[in-house]
N, C-alpha and C positions, 0 to 999 in steps of 0.2 A: 777534277784535280785531286792529287794525292799529296798530303802533307805528312812529313815525318817530324814528330816532336821529340827532341833529344833533351830531356830534363829529368833530373832525379827527384824533384819535389812534387809529391802527389797532389797537393792543393793547387799549385800553379798549373800543373797539367790538367787538372779538372777544370779549372777556369778557362784555359786555352781551349780544351775540347768543347765546353759548353758555348763558348763564344763562336767557335767555328761551326758548330751544329746549328746555331740560330741564324746563320747567314742565309741570304736569298738562294745561293748556290752553294750548299755546304760541301766541303771537300771530304774525301775519305781520309781519316786520320789514323796514323800509326804512331805508337810511342815506344821509345827505348829509354832506359834509365841512366845510361852512362856512355861515355865516348867509345869504349871498346865495343859495346853492343851496337852503337851506331855504325861503326865500320863493318861489324859482322852483318848487319842488315844491308848496307850498301853493297857489300861484296857477296851477299847471298850465301853466307857460311852458317854452318850449324843449324840451330832452330829457325834461322831466317833464310833457309835455302830456297824458299818459295816467295821471298819478299818481292814487292813491286817497286820499281824505281820511282822515288818521290819526285813530284814537280817542284817541291819547295821543302826546305829544311828550316825548322825554327830550332835554334841551337842555344842552349844555356852554356855559360862558360864554366861555372864552378860545379864540377861533378866528380864522383870517385873514379878510380881506375885510370881514366884518360880524360883529361879536361877538354873544354871546348876549344881553346886555342890550338892544341895539338890536333884535334879532329879537323878543325877548319884548314889548318895548314896541310894536313894529309889529303883531304878532299881536293882542295884547289891545286895541288901539285899532281894529281892524277888526271891524265888526259880523258879517261873514260868517265870521270865524275865531276870535273871542274865546271861543267856548264849548269849544274844544278844550282839554282839560286839558294843562297844561305842568308837568313836573317838572324843575326845574333840577337836574342831576346833574353835579357839578363837583368839581375838586380843591380849590377855594377854601373856606375856612371863615371868611373875613374878614367881620366885622360889617357893613361897608359893602356887600358883595356880597349878603348875606342881606337886609338892609334894602331895598336897591335892587330886588332881585328880587321881594320881596313888594309893594313899592311899584308895580312894573310888572305886578302881578296874577298872579305865578306861583301855581300851585296848591300847590306844595311845593318846598322847597329841601333837597337831600340832598348832603352831602359824600361823595365817593367814598372808600370805605375803602381803606386801603393794602394789606391782605392779601387774597389771592385768595378765600378762603372767605367772608369778610365781604362782599366786593364782590358775589359771586355771591348771597348770601343777601339783601342789600339790593335788588338788582335783582329778584329773585323776589318779594320782599315788595311792591315797587311794582307789579309785574305782577298779583300776586294781588289787591291792593286794587282796582286799576282794572278787572280782568276779572271779579272775583267778588263784591266788596263794594259798591263805589261804583256809583251809577246814573249813567251817562254820557248826555249829551244825544243824542237821536235813537235811544236804545235802548229 
């Protein structure tokens, strides 16, 4: 499985990567730092011309250049990309962010836990669900 992490926070990204790498079946992890780079990756533009289509996107909402809501709406409105599962993984627990994310067809909304053990556990559960339980498109 291939996971694209879209997050500008280096510390959160490191914790996500470590949690995924410690899984029984660790995915290949790629990271981009903002929404514009996420679209470049998904459309294989510029430095991402050789990128691999991810099986799962972990998407933060608050990022520079292009935010998570805009990225989510763009991906889910594109027939070639909309089947990629997207989990919004963010610090927000605001009702408006949750409602907007599901309105933009996020597959799940998860608030990042504040403590390290819970954070790692949540990321591992997401990975396990999408790698072992859920049937993904094209698999």
